[in-house]
N, C-alpha and C positions, 0 to 999 in steps of 0.2 A: 504493499499499499504506500510505503514511503516513496518508493521509486515513481509510482503513478502520480503522486502529489507533486513531485519535483518536475516531472514532465508537463504537467498541467500548468505550473507556474511558468515554465520555460516557454510553453505554447503561447500563453497570454502575452508575455514580453515580446515574443517574436512577431505576434499579429499587431501589437501596438507599434513595433518598429516599422512593419510594412506599411501600415496606414498613414505614416508620416513621411514616406519617401516620395510621394508624387501627389500632384494636385489634379491629375487626370482621373477621371471616373474609372475605378477598377473593373476588371472582368471577374464576375462571380462564378466560383466553382463550389458546388456542394460536396460535402464529405459526411458519410454516415457509417457508423459501425458501433458495435457495443463497446462502450467506453467505461462501463461500470458493471459490477457483478462478477460471477465466477469465471466467465470466459473473456474478461476485459484485456488480457495482456495482448491478445491477437488484435484487437481494436486499436489499443493505445500505440502498438508498433506500426500498424497501418497508417495511423494518423501522423506519426513521426515521419514515415517514408514519404507521404504525400506532402507534408510540410517542407521536408528537405528538397523535394523537386520544385515546389513553388518558389522556395528561396533561391535556388539556382536559376531559375527561368527569370525571376524579377531582377537578379543581379546582373544578368546579360541583357537587360533591357526590356524584358516582358514581351508583349506582342504589340508591335507598331507603337511603342512607347506607352503602353497601358500595362499597369501591373495586374497580376492575378491576386485575387482575395479568395482564400479558402474558408467557407462558412462551415463549421463544424457542428454536427448534431450526434447525440448519443441515442441509439435506438433501444438500448437496455436489453437487447436480445428478446424483445417482446413485439410480436406482430403488429399489435394496435399501435404501439408507440412508433414502430417504424413506418407505418402508414402515415401517422400524423406528422413526423418530422420531415418526411419526403415531401408531403403537401406544403409544408412551411417552406422548404426549399424552392419548390416550383412557385409558389407565391412571391418569393424574393427574386424570382427571375434569373436563377443561376443558369448557366449554359449547358451544364451537365452535372451529374452527380457520380462521385466516386464512392462505391459501396455496394452492397453491404458485406460484411465479413463472413456471415454464414449463409448456407443455402437456404435455410428456413425463412430467414428474413427477405431474402431476394425473391423467393417464391411468394411470399406475402404481399410484396409491393408491386410486382410485375404487371398485374391488371392496371393499376394506377399509372404507372410508368408509361405503358403502351397507350392508355387512354388519353393522357396528357402530352404524349409525344415528348417525353423527356429521356434524353440518352443517359442511361445507366451503365458505368463501367465498373465491374466487380472485380476486385483484386483476388479474392479467395473463395468465391462461391463456385463450387465444383459439381454441382448436381446435373446429372444427364437430362433431367426433366426440362432443362432450358436449353438443350442442344438442338441444332438443326432447325431453328425457327427464325422467320424472318420478322424480327421485332426490334425494339430499342434497348436490347441488352447485349452487351459485349463483355467478355471476361479475359482475364489475364492467366489465371491458374489453368492448367489442363483439366479436362473432364474427368470426374472421379471414376468412371467405368474402366478407362485405361489404367488408372492407378490399382484399382482392385485386380485387374487382370495381371498386372505386373507382380503384385504381392503373391497371387495364386501361383504364378510361375516361379518365382523364387522360392516359395515355401515347398513346392514339389521337386523342382530340379536341383536347387542348391542345398536344401536342407533335408531332403527325402522325408517330408511330413505327409503321412497318408490320411490322417484325420486331424481335423482342426475344430475347436470350439470358438464361437464368435460372441463377444460381449458388447452390446451397443446401447447407446444413450437414446431414449425416446424424446428427449428434449429437443434434439435436432433430427427428428425421425425422417423429415423429407430427405435428408442426406443419408442417414445411417441405415434406414430400411433399403433404400436403393443400393447402397454400398453393400449391404448383406446379400441382396439378390445377385448383384454383379459378381461378387467374390464366389458365391455358391456356384453360380453358372460357370465361371471360369475354371474354378477348383475341380468341380465334378467332370468336367470335359477332360481334365488331366488324370482322371480315375481317383481323385481325392474324395473323401467324405467329410461333410460337416456333421460332426458328431453331436452337437448341441448348440442351442442359441440361449443366451441369458440377457434379459433386459432390465434397465433401470432408468430413472428420470433424475437428470441432474438437477441440484437445487432443492431436493427433497430430502428427508431424513433417511437416506439409504445407509444400510449396514453392510459395507463392502465385504466384511469377513463373512457374512451370511450369504452374499451375493455369490461368492465364488466357491462355496461349499459344494455345489453339484459337480465341480470338476474333479473332486475325489472319486466320484463314481464313473464318470465318462472317461477320465484318463486320457485325454487327446494327446497327439503328438505335438500339437502346437496350438497356440491361442491368438486370436485376432481381436484387438480392442479398438472399437470405433466410439471414441469419446474425445472431449476436450482434454487438455494438458493436465489440469489439476485431477479430475476424476481418473484419468488414465494413470497417473502416478499413484493415486490412493489404492486403485485396483491392483496394480502391479505389486505393491507392497503386500497385499493380502495373498496374492498368487504365490509370491515368493516364500510366504510362511508354510504354504501347502507343499511346494516343490520347487527347488532352486534350479532345476535344470531344464524345465520345459521352455522351448523357444517362444517368444512372445513377438508378435507384429503389432503395429500400430498404424492408423491412418495418419497421414502426413500433417493433417491440421492440429494433431496433438504435439508435434515436435517443436515446442517453444521452450524458453528457458524455465518457465514455470514447471515443466516436466521434470527437469533435472533437479530443480530446487526443492520440489515437493517429493520427488521419488527417491532421491538419493542413490544408495547402493542398489535399490530394488530395480532401477530402470537400467543398470549397467547391462550391456548386451542386448538391449531391445533393438528390434529391426523395424525399418520402415523404408518406403521408397519415395523419392522426390526427384524434381528436375534440377533444383538449384543446390549448390554446394557451399555451405557455410565456411568451408575453408579454402575457397577458391582463390587463386593468386592473380586472376585477371585484373589487370590495372584499374578498369573502370569499377570493379567490385570492391577492391581494396580501398580505393578513394571514397566510395560510398560508405563502407563500414567505418572508415575513420571519421568522416563527418558526422555519421549517425551517433557515433560514440561522443564526439566532441560537443555536438549541439544538444543532444537529448539524453546522453548518459545511458544509451540502449545499445545492446548487441544486435547485430543484424539477424533477422529470421525471414522466412519466406513471406510473412505478411508485409513486413516493411519493404522487402524487394518488390513485390508485386504491386503495392500501393504506389510507390515511386514510379514504376514502369507505367501504371495507369495514367498518372498525371502527364508523363512525357508522351504517352500515346494521344491524349487528348490535345496536348500542345502542338504536336506534329499535324494533327488534323486541322487545328484552328490556323496554323500558318498556311495550310494549303486550301482554305476555303475563302469565299467572298463574304459569307455571313455565318452566324453561329446556330442556326436552326438545327435541331436535333437530326432531322433526315440528311441534311448536308454534311454534318460532322460524321454521322454513321457511314455514309456513302464514301467520305474521304478516308476513313479508317479502313473500310473494306478493300478500297482500291489500292491503298498503300500496301496492304497484306503483310509486309516484313518491317519490323521495327527492331532497332538495335536494343539489345538488353545489357544487363550488367555482366553477364556470363556468356550467353548466346543470343542470337537473334530470336525475337518473338515472332512466330508465323501463325497467322489466323486464317481461317476460311472464309467463305462467302456469308457465313452466318454469325461471324465474330467469335468463333470457338478456336482456341489455340490448340496447337499440336505440342507434344513434348516427349522426350526420351527419359524415361524413369531410370533411376540407378538406385542400387542397393546401398543403404547406410545403416550403421550400427553405432550405438552409443558406447564409446570407450573412454574411461576416466573423465566422464562428464562432458564429453565432447562428441558432436555429431560428426562420424568419420565415414567417408565414402568407401565402400569395399571395391577392391580391384578385381 
């Protein structure tokens, strides 16, 4: 909580600095994510990444001499709040919204977004339910069905796991239930078996020790956890009390610093797949990581990276258009297709869905390490 409080103070000072830099009317961009509550680390990181991109763009002169202004809202990971704050941003006449951090929030607001014709660029919403649609939704993170397929393939081919149990959070069921179905389909096509599924709802009084008790009977070769970082950490602790050897996989959205801080030794050796590498030595990424640490006292994670790239995607589109209408910006992004990233180029299709090459990572000595 102390780190989040410091980041909030830095954010307010940063915005006051920006507002004093130019007498020109700024171009308003909305930003929405969960900035409070159990899964707030992801939203706070995304806000920092977006602010860093805005700072760089403004330092280089903005767009035709006009600064960008990031108007930040907290959706509290609540669908009703998400709808309300998105409408507030639309009423404030932002040119686009960067958000939301989760698939459930994105699915909740997409009818409003399409009705109002407001461009929504989601850094980390990976649900396949928004894939292949001609709408006003564009995303930065690869679609989760590809992630689940990659996990199934690594579990079977690299770890020789013939049975897996899946634990998933119903608080983000629009993503986790889809994840489960995608994983099961891919895993069973490789002759694997999902031995059991266990559900819980984040934010309720869940006894994680009781939750994992059925694993003693099913005795799976491996376990897949589909949950946020704090819940995934607490579940891992209870699993390790039962069995220290069973391989554990996690969805990439759990892999933030909260996972390591709350999981400790219990999350050592945990596996996941991701496109970005937190230990990359690409010059652009190294510079980004240093700026993030200096400005916001935050270590880079996928949320900060994708939000940073979302702002730059929008910036590129705005440079290549004569107006900032949602349809015009969307068309400019689709036609651009390839955008430079911090580690690799970001390539999107005609529906605004990106492609990605997933790699296997493991937590070793408290660090996310890419497996060769």
